[in-house]
C-alpha positions as CSV (number, residue, x, y, z in Angstrom):
1,M,0.0,0.0,0.0
2,L,2.8,2.4,0.8
3,K,4.6,1.8,-2.5
4,Q,1.3,2.5,-4.3
5,R,0.9,5.8,-2.4
6,H,4.4,6.7,-3.2
7,Q,3.8,6.2,-6.9
8,V,0.8,8.4,-6.7
9,F,2.9,11.2,-5.1
10,V,5.6,10.6,-7.7
11,A,3.0,11.1,-10.4
12,M,1.7,14.2,-8.6
13,F,5.1,15.8,-8.4
14,G,5.9,14.8,-12.0
15,V,2.8,16.5,-13.3
16,A,3.4,19.5,-11.1
17,D,7.0,19.8,-12.3
18,A,5.9,19.4,-16.0
19,L,3.3,22.2,-15.5
20,A,5.9,24.4,-13.8
21,A,8.5,23.8,-16.6
22,T,5.9,24.5,-19.2
23,S,5.0,27.8,-17.5
24,A,8.7,28.7,-17.4
25,C,9.0,27.9,-21.1
26,Y,6.1,30.2,-22.1
27,G,7.2,32.8,-19.6
28,A,10.8,32.9,-21.1
29,W,9.4,32.9,-24.6
30,A,6.9,35.8,-23.9
31,L,9.6,37.9,-22.2
32,R,11.9,37.3,-25.3
33,V,9.1,38.4,-27.7
34,I,8.3,41.5,-25.6
35,R,12.0,42.3,-25.1
36,R,12.9,42.2,-28.8
37,G,9.6,43.4,-30.1
38,D,9.1,40.3,-32.2
39,P,5.6,39.7,-33.7
40,W,3.4,37.0,-32.1
41,P,3.1,33.9,-34.3
42,V,0.0,33.3,-36.4
43,E,0.2,29.5,-36.7
44,W,-0.7,27.4,-33.7
45,E,2.3,25.1,-34.3
46,Q,4.6,28.0,-33.4
47,F,3.0,28.4,-30.0
48,V,4.4,24.9,-29.2
49,K,7.7,25.0,-31.0
50,E,9.0,28.5,-30.2
51,P,8.7,28.1,-26.3
52,L,10.8,24.9,-26.6
53,V,8.3,23.0,-24.5
54,L,8.9,19.7,-26.4
55,F,12.6,19.9,-25.5
56,V,12.6,21.4,-22.0
57,V,9.9,19.4,-20.3
58,P,11.2,15.8,-21.0
59,I,14.8,16.8,-20.4
60,A,13.9,18.6,-17.1
61,L,11.9,15.7,-15.8
62,Y,14.7,13.3,-16.6
63,V,17.4,15.5,-14.9
64,F,15.1,15.9,-11.9
65,S,14.8,12.1,-11.5
66,V,18.6,11.8,-11.8
67,F,19.0,14.3,-8.9
68,G,16.6,12.1,-6.8
69,L,13.8,14.6,-6.7
70,Y,11.2,11.8,-7.1
71,R,12.5,9.7,-4.2
72,P,10.7,9.8,-0.7
73,M,11.8,13.0,1.1
74,R,9.7,12.9,4.2
75,D,12.7,13.4,6.5
76,R,14.5,15.9,4.3
77,S,14.4,19.7,4.7
78,I,12.8,22.0,2.2
79,W,16.1,23.9,1.8
80,N,17.8,20.6,0.8
81,E,15.2,20.1,-1.9
82,Q,15.4,23.7,-3.1
83,S,19.2,23.3,-3.5
84,R,18.6,20.2,-5.7
85,V,16.0,21.9,-7.8
86,L,18.3,24.8,-8.5
87,R,21.2,22.6,-9.6
88,A,19.0,20.3,-11.6
89,S,17.2,23.2,-13.4
90,L,20.5,24.8,-14.4
91,L,21.8,21.5,-15.7
92,A,18.5,20.9,-17.6
93,V,18.9,24.2,-19.4
94,G,22.4,23.3,-20.3
95,A,21.2,19.9,-21.6
96,V,18.5,21.7,-23.7
97,V,21.2,23.8,-25.3
98,L,23.3,20.7,-26.0
99,A,20.3,18.8,-27.5
100,L,19.4,21.8,-29.8
101,W,23.0,21.9,-31.0
102,V,23.3,18.1,-31.6
103,L,20.0,18.1,-33.5
104,G,21.1,21.0,-35.6
105,S,18.2,23.2,-34.7
106,D,18.3,26.6,-36.3
107,F,17.0,28.2,-33.0
108,L,20.5,28.7,-31.8
109,T,21.7,30.4,-34.9
110,N,18.6,32.2,-36.0
111,S,19.0,36.0,-35.7
112,G,15.3,36.5,-35.1
113,S,12.1,37.2,-37.0
114,S,11.7,39.7,-39.9
115,A,10.6,42.4,-37.5
116,K,13.2,44.9,-36.5
117,P,14.1,44.6,-32.8
118,L,13.8,47.6,-30.5
119,G,17.2,49.3,-30.6
120,P,20.5,47.9,-31.9
121,L,20.9,44.1,-31.8
122,S,23.7,43.2,-29.4
123,W,25.4,39.8,-28.9
124,A,23.1,39.0,-26.0
125,D,19.9,40.1,-27.9
126,T,19.7,37.0,-30.2
127,P,16.5,35.1,-29.6
128,A,18.2,32.0,-28.3
129,K,20.4,33.8,-25.7
130,V,17.6,36.0,-24.5
131,Q,15.0,33.1,-24.2
132,L,17.4,30.6,-22.7
133,G,18.7,33.2,-20.2
134,W,15.2,33.9,-19.0
135,L,14.5,30.1,-18.9
136,A,17.6,29.6,-16.6
137,L,16.0,32.1,-14.2
138,L,12.3,31.1,-14.4
139,L,12.7,27.3,-14.4
140,P,14.3,26.9,-10.9
141,L,12.0,29.7,-9.7
142,F,8.7,28.1,-10.9
143,V,9.7,24.5,-10.0
144,G,11.1,25.6,-6.6
145,L,8.0,27.6,-5.8
146,Q,5.5,24.8,-6.7
147,R,7.5,22.2,-4.8
148,W,7.7,24.5,-1.8
149,M,3.9,24.9,-1.8
150,L,3.4,21.1,-2.3
151,R,5.7,20.3,0.6
152,L,4.0,22.8,2.9
153,M,0.6,21.2,1.9
154,L,1.9,17.7,2.6
155,R,3.4,18.8,5.9
156,Y,0.1,20.2,6.9
157,I,-2.0,17.2,6.1
158,R,0.5,14.9,7.8
159,S,0.5,17.0,10.9
160,R,-3.3,16.5,10.9
161,G,-3.0,12.8,10.9
162,W,-3.3,11.9,7.2
163,N,-0.9,10.3,4.8
164,L,1.0,8.6,7.7
165,R,3.8,6.1,7.4
166,H,3.7,3.5,10.2
167,V,7.1,2.3,11.5
168,A,8.5,0.1,14.3
169,I,11.6,0.7,16.3
170,I,13.8,-2.2,17.2
171,G,15.5,-1.2,20.4
172,T,13.9,0.0,23.6
173,G,17.0,1.5,25.2
174,R,18.1,5.1,25.2
175,L,18.8,5.2,21.5
176,G,15.4,3.8,20.6
177,Q,13.6,6.3,22.9
178,I,15.6,9.2,21.3
179,T,14.5,8.0,17.9
180,C,10.9,7.8,18.9
181,R,10.9,11.2,20.5
182,T,12.6,12.8,17.5
183,L,10.0,11.3,15.1
184,A,7.2,12.4,17.3
185,R,8.5,16.0,17.5
186,N,8.7,16.2,13.7
187,S,5.1,15.2,13.0
188,W,5.3,17.0,9.6
189,T,7.2,13.9,8.3
190,G,4.1,11.8,8.7
191,I,6.2,9.0,10.3
192,Q,4.3,7.5,13.2
193,V,5.9,4.9,15.5
194,S,3.3,2.1,15.9
195,Y,5.3,-0.2,18.3
196,F,8.6,-1.2,19.7
197,I,10.5,-4.5,19.5
198,S,13.1,-5.1,22.2
199,H,16.8,-5.5,21.3
200,H,16.9,-8.3,23.8
201,P,16.0,-11.9,22.8
202,K,13.0,-11.8,25.3
203,T,11.5,-9.1,27.3
204,S,8.8,-8.7,29.9
205,R,8.5,-5.0,29.1
206,R,5.1,-4.1,27.6
207,I,5.2,-0.3,27.3
208,C,7.8,2.2,26.1
209,L,7.0,5.8,25.7
210,N,3.3,5.0,25.7
211,R,3.7,2.6,22.8
212,P,3.4,-1.2,23.0
213,V,6.5,-3.4,23.1
214,L,5.3,-6.5,21.3
215,G,8.2,-8.7,22.2
216,G,11.9,-9.4,21.7
217,L,14.1,-10.4,18.8
218,E,13.2,-14.1,19.1
219,E,9.6,-13.1,18.0
220,L,10.7,-10.7,15.3
221,E,9.2,-12.6,12.3
222,V,6.0,-13.4,14.1
223,I,5.5,-9.8,15.1
224,L,6.1,-8.4,11.6
225,E,3.8,-11.0,10.0
226,R,1.0,-10.2,12.5
227,R,1.6,-6.4,12.5
228,P,2.9,-5.4,9.0
229,L,4.2,-1.8,8.6
230,D,6.0,0.5,6.2
231,A,9.5,0.7,7.7
232,I,11.7,-0.4,10.5
233,Y,14.2,1.8,12.4
234,L,17.1,-0.2,13.9
235,A,18.2,1.6,17.1
236,I,20.5,-1.0,18.6
237,P,22.9,0.1,21.4
238,S,26.5,-0.1,20.5
239,R,27.2,-2.9,23.0
240,H,24.7,-5.1,21.0
241,A,26.0,-4.0,17.6
242,A,27.1,-7.6,16.8
243,Q,23.4,-8.5,16.4
244,V,22.8,-6.0,13.5
245,P,24.0,-8.3,10.6
246,D,21.7,-11.1,11.8
247,I,18.8,-8.8,12.2
248,L,19.3,-7.4,8.7
249,K,19.4,-10.9,7.3
250,R,16.1,-11.8,9.0
251,L,14.5,-8.6,7.7
252,E,15.2,-9.6,4.1
253,R,12.1,-11.8,4.3
254,F,9.9,-8.7,4.6
255,A,9.2,-5.9,2.0
256,V,9.9,-3.1,4.4
257,D,12.3,-0.2,4.3
258,V,15.0,-0.4,6.9
259,R,16.9,2.5,8.4
260,I,19.8,2.3,10.9
261,I,20.3,4.8,13.7
262,P,23.9,4.8,14.8
263,D,24.6,4.8,18.5
264,V,26.8,7.9,18.2
265,S,26.3,11.2,20.0
266,P,25.4,14.1,17.7
267,R,28.5,15.9,18.9
268,Y,30.6,13.5,17.0
269,L,28.6,13.9,13.8
270,P,29.3,17.4,12.7
271,Q,28.8,16.6,9.1
272,S,26.4,14.4,7.1
273,M,27.7,10.9,6.6
274,T,27.7,9.3,3.2
275,V,28.2,5.7,2.1
276,G,30.5,4.8,-0.8
277,E,31.7,1.6,-2.3
278,L,35.0,0.3,-3.6
279,E,34.9,-3.1,-5.4
280,G,31.9,-4.1,-3.4
281,M,33.3,-2.9,0.0
282,P,31.0,-0.4,1.6
283,I,32.8,2.7,3.0
284,L,31.1,4.9,5.5
285,S,32.4,8.5,5.2
286,Y,32.3,9.6,8.8
287,R,34.0,12.9,8.5
288,E,35.2,14.8,5.4
289,C,35.3,18.4,4.1
290,P,31.8,19.2,2.7
291,L,33.4,21.4,0.0
292,Y,35.0,18.7,-2.2
293,G,34.1,18.7,-5.9
294,L,31.5,21.0,-7.4
295,G,30.5,22.4,-4.0
296,G,33.9,23.9,-3.5
297,F,33.9,25.4,-7.0
298,T,30.5,27.0,-6.6
299,K,31.4,28.4,-3.2
300,R,34.7,29.9,-4.6
301,L,32.8,31.4,-7.5
302,L,30.3,33.0,-5.1
303,D,33.2,34.3,-3.0
304,C,35.0,35.9,-5.9
305,S,32.0,37.4,-7.5
306,G,30.5,38.6,-4.1
307,A,33.8,40.0,-2.9
308,A,34.4,41.9,-6.1
309,A,30.9,43.3,-6.1
310,A,31.2,44.3,-2.4
311,L,34.5,46.1,-3.1
312,V,32.9,48.2,-5.8
313,L,29.8,48.8,-3.6
314,F,31.7,49.7,-0.5
315,A,34.6,51.5,-2.1
316,P,33.4,55.0,-1.1
317,V,32.9,53.8,2.5
318,M,36.3,52.2,2.6
319,I,37.9,55.4,1.4
320,V,36.2,57.5,4.0
321,A,37.1,54.9,6.7
322,A,40.7,55.0,5.6
323,I,40.9,58.8,5.8
324,L,39.3,58.7,9.3
325,V,41.8,56.1,10.5
326,R,44.7,58.1,9.2
327,L,43.4,61.2,11.0
328,S,42.9,59.3,14.2
329,G,46.6,59.0,15.0
330,P,49.9,57.6,13.8
331,G,50.2,54.1,12.5
332,P,49.1,52.1,9.5
333,I,45.6,52.4,8.1
334,V,45.3,48.6,7.7
335,F,47.0,46.2,10.1
336,K,47.6,42.5,9.8
337,Q,47.0,39.8,12.4
338,R,47.6,36.0,12.2
339,R,44.5,33.9,12.0
340,V,43.7,30.2,11.2
341,S,41.5,29.0,8.4
342,L,40.9,25.8,6.4
343,G,43.0,22.8,7.5
344,G,44.7,24.8,10.3
345,E,46.6,27.0,7.8
346,Q,47.6,30.4,9.1
347,F,47.2,33.6,7.2
348,D,47.4,37.4,7.7
349,I,43.9,38.9,8.1
350,Y,43.4,42.5,7.1
351,K,41.5,45.0,9.2
352,F,41.2,48.8,9.6
353,R,43.3,49.9,12.6
354,T,41.0,50.7,15.5
355,M,43.5,51.2,18.3
356,A,46.0,53.9,19.0
357,D,48.9,51.5,18.7
358,A,48.9,49.0,15.9
359,V,51.3,46.8,17.7
360,Q,48.9,46.5,20.7
361,E,46.0,45.8,18.4
362,A,47.8,43.0,16.7
363,S,48.7,41.4,20.0
364,V,46.5,39.1,22.1
365,V,44.9,40.5,25.3
366,E,46.2,38.6,28.3
367,S,43.9,38.0,31.3
368,G,45.3,36.0,34.1
369,G,47.9,34.4,31.8
370,T,45.3,33.2,29.3
371,S,44.4,34.6,25.9
372,E,41.1,36.5,25.6
373,W,39.1,38.4,23.1
374,T,39.1,42.2,23.2
375,Q,37.2,43.6,26.2
376,R,34.3,46.1,26.1
377,D,35.4,49.7,26.5
378,D,39.0,48.8,25.9
379,P,41.0,52.1,26.5
380,R,43.2,51.4,23.5
381,I,40.3,51.8,21.1
382,T,40.1,55.2,19.4
383,P,36.8,57.0,18.9
384,V,36.9,56.3,15.2
385,G,37.9,52.7,15.9
386,K,34.9,52.3,18.3
387,W,32.6,53.4,15.5
388,L,34.2,51.1,13.0
389,R,34.0,48.1,15.3
390,K,30.4,48.9,16.3
391,T,29.4,49.0,12.6
392,S,31.7,46.1,11.6
393,L,33.2,48.4,8.9
394,D,36.7,47.6,10.3
395,E,36.4,44.2,8.6
396,L,35.8,45.4,5.1
397,P,39.5,44.9,4.1
398,Q,38.9,41.2,4.6
399,L,37.3,41.3,1.2
400,F,40.9,41.2,-0.2
401,N,41.5,38.1,2.0
402,V,38.4,36.5,0.3
403,L,39.8,37.3,-3.2
404,R,43.2,35.9,-2.2
405,G,41.5,32.6,-1.1
406,D,42.5,32.9,2.6
407,M,38.9,33.3,3.7
408,S,35.3,32.9,2.4
409,L,32.4,35.3,2.5
410,V,30.6,32.8,4.8
411,G,32.1,30.5,7.4
412,P,33.1,30.2,11.0
413,R,34.9,33.3,12.2
414,P,38.7,32.9,12.1
415,E,40.5,32.7,15.5
416,R,44.0,33.5,16.5
417,P,46.4,30.6,16.8
418,E,46.8,31.2,20.5
419,L,43.1,30.9,21.2
420,I,42.7,27.8,19.0
421,A,45.6,26.1,20.9
422,R,43.6,26.6,24.1
423,F,40.1,25.8,22.8
424,R,41.1,22.6,21.0
425,D,41.7,20.9,24.3
426,D,38.9,22.6,26.3
427,W,36.1,22.2,23.7
428,R,35.6,18.8,22.1
429,G,34.9,19.2,18.4
430,Y,36.3,22.7,18.2
431,M,38.8,21.8,15.5
432,L,36.1,20.6,13.2
433,R,35.5,24.2,12.4
434,Q,38.7,24.0,10.3
435,H,37.0,21.7,7.8
436,V,35.8,24.8,5.9
437,K,37.4,28.2,5.3
438,A,36.9,30.9,7.9
439,G,34.4,33.5,6.8
440,M,33.7,37.2,7.1
441,T,30.2,36.4,8.3
442,G,28.6,33.2,9.5
443,W,25.6,31.4,10.9
444,A,26.7,32.2,14.5
445,Q,27.3,35.9,13.7
446,V,23.9,36.6,12.1
447,N,22.3,35.0,15.2
448,G,23.9,37.5,17.5
449,L,26.8,35.3,18.7
450,R,29.8,37.8,18.6
451,G,32.4,39.1,20.9
452,Q,32.1,37.9,24.5
453,S,29.2,35.6,23.7
454,S,28.8,31.9,24.7
455,L,31.6,29.9,23.1
456,R,29.5,26.7,23.4
457,K,26.6,28.3,21.4
458,R,29.0,29.7,18.8
459,L,30.5,26.2,18.3
460,Q,27.1,24.7,18.0
461,Y,26.1,27.1,15.3
462,D,29.4,26.7,13.5
463,L,29.0,22.9,13.4
464,F,25.4,23.2,12.3
465,Y,26.6,25.4,9.4
466,I,29.2,22.8,8.4
467,R,26.8,19.9,8.6
468,H,24.1,21.6,6.5
469,W,26.3,23.7,4.1
470,S,25.0,24.5,0.7
471,V,25.3,27.5,-1.7
472,L,21.7,28.5,-0.9
473,F,22.6,28.4,2.8
474,D,25.5,30.8,2.1
475,I,23.2,33.1,0.2
476,R,20.7,33.1,3.0
477,I,23.4,34.0,5.5
478,L,24.6,36.8,3.3
479,F,21.1,38.3,3.0
480,M,20.7,38.0,6.8
481,T,24.0,39.8,7.3
482,I,22.6,42.9,5.5
483,F,20.0,43.2,8.3
484,R,21.8,41.6,11.3
485,G,25.5,41.4,10.6
486,F,26.7,45.0,10.6
487,V,25.4,46.5,13.9
488,D,25.3,44.2,16.9
489,P,25.5,44.8,20.7
490,N,28.4,42.4,21.0
491,A,30.5,44.1,18.4
492,Y,33.2,46.1,20.2
């Protein structure tokens, strides 16, 4: 029954995607005609051919399926799906261009209709480039919007008790109870725990978290035949891990989905784990940099384009700040300080001088023999420097660090080597921040965690960012920085 319902939802999403892609095709075509002043076609065939619907829709649906957009995604975030939609849509547009070229279509080389376009015809004003450019914008927008609406609708009806997926949890210990509570809190997934099966051979326990315990592992097959369900969650404590292969073998007799919950504290799972294979040998990627491959390239592209645009935008502000710093007293306008970024590599970070003595500013404040951050109302800070720190304008020279590749626009804030040497022993997991480049802004900063704020909370936010990194997440943080990142009570 579950698989039948899944096929219904696959068909529903497929039809919705096809309609969204068709709307994007006609929208891009209409914008091209209006932009260039071309006449509307008089033959009905042209209303089908010119918008490229016959190319775009099948190619887009195929690419979406390759990107896993038609697999069950009950326990995936909407942002994860939106990221996939964006990448799949851009790839689909590229595939359309390739298909048109391979088939020898005159659409790519046609200079337009007989009507004279409005104004001189530039390289970018050819029909193909204008229409495909609009398509690259509208396709992810339309598909992403309709999927967002469908997901919200599904979450609503599941939270109301419809379209549920019934599961059982094997394991009544701490891990099994955590699994049950987590699924119960996230009712939007529609996953409902029907009962427990003990991880012991036999059990006298009958209730766990107000749900029935139907027996132990010796009765596994009998229970599943008597109470069939959609999926099973294996939440076996680590001390009983040797039982897992045998349980998996016994579950092969039943057409149910099986998920394994590892008995590992979340503090040791800062990044999403993936499973690979080498000549049939499964390899569990427990910890690796999330920016390998295409992700690193897209992030670097965002950094370079964003930093260049910010330098142009803030050039007048930086010139005024440089003049004020020069007038505030002797010393360099920009000072350098050693910081740590990706992989523990050290680099010189650039900042506008905000203290009377640049040598003092580049040094680490000592308090009781230990390294600390700068204190509030530090007497060394000049009036101009206090304003620059309060508005975070003293960090604008770090845009050059971004262009050099020392930093990223978004990431954990870079710390001094002295502080990292101290924190790496005092705070478990602190060095996992070094799996990505340090950033000018970050998830912790836009949530108000700056200056003398809780180091534990900052670390939690940094690790959350690393675990859930995506280009869309970076863009979201950059937009939040505009409203939250410049002025903050903890910036001093």
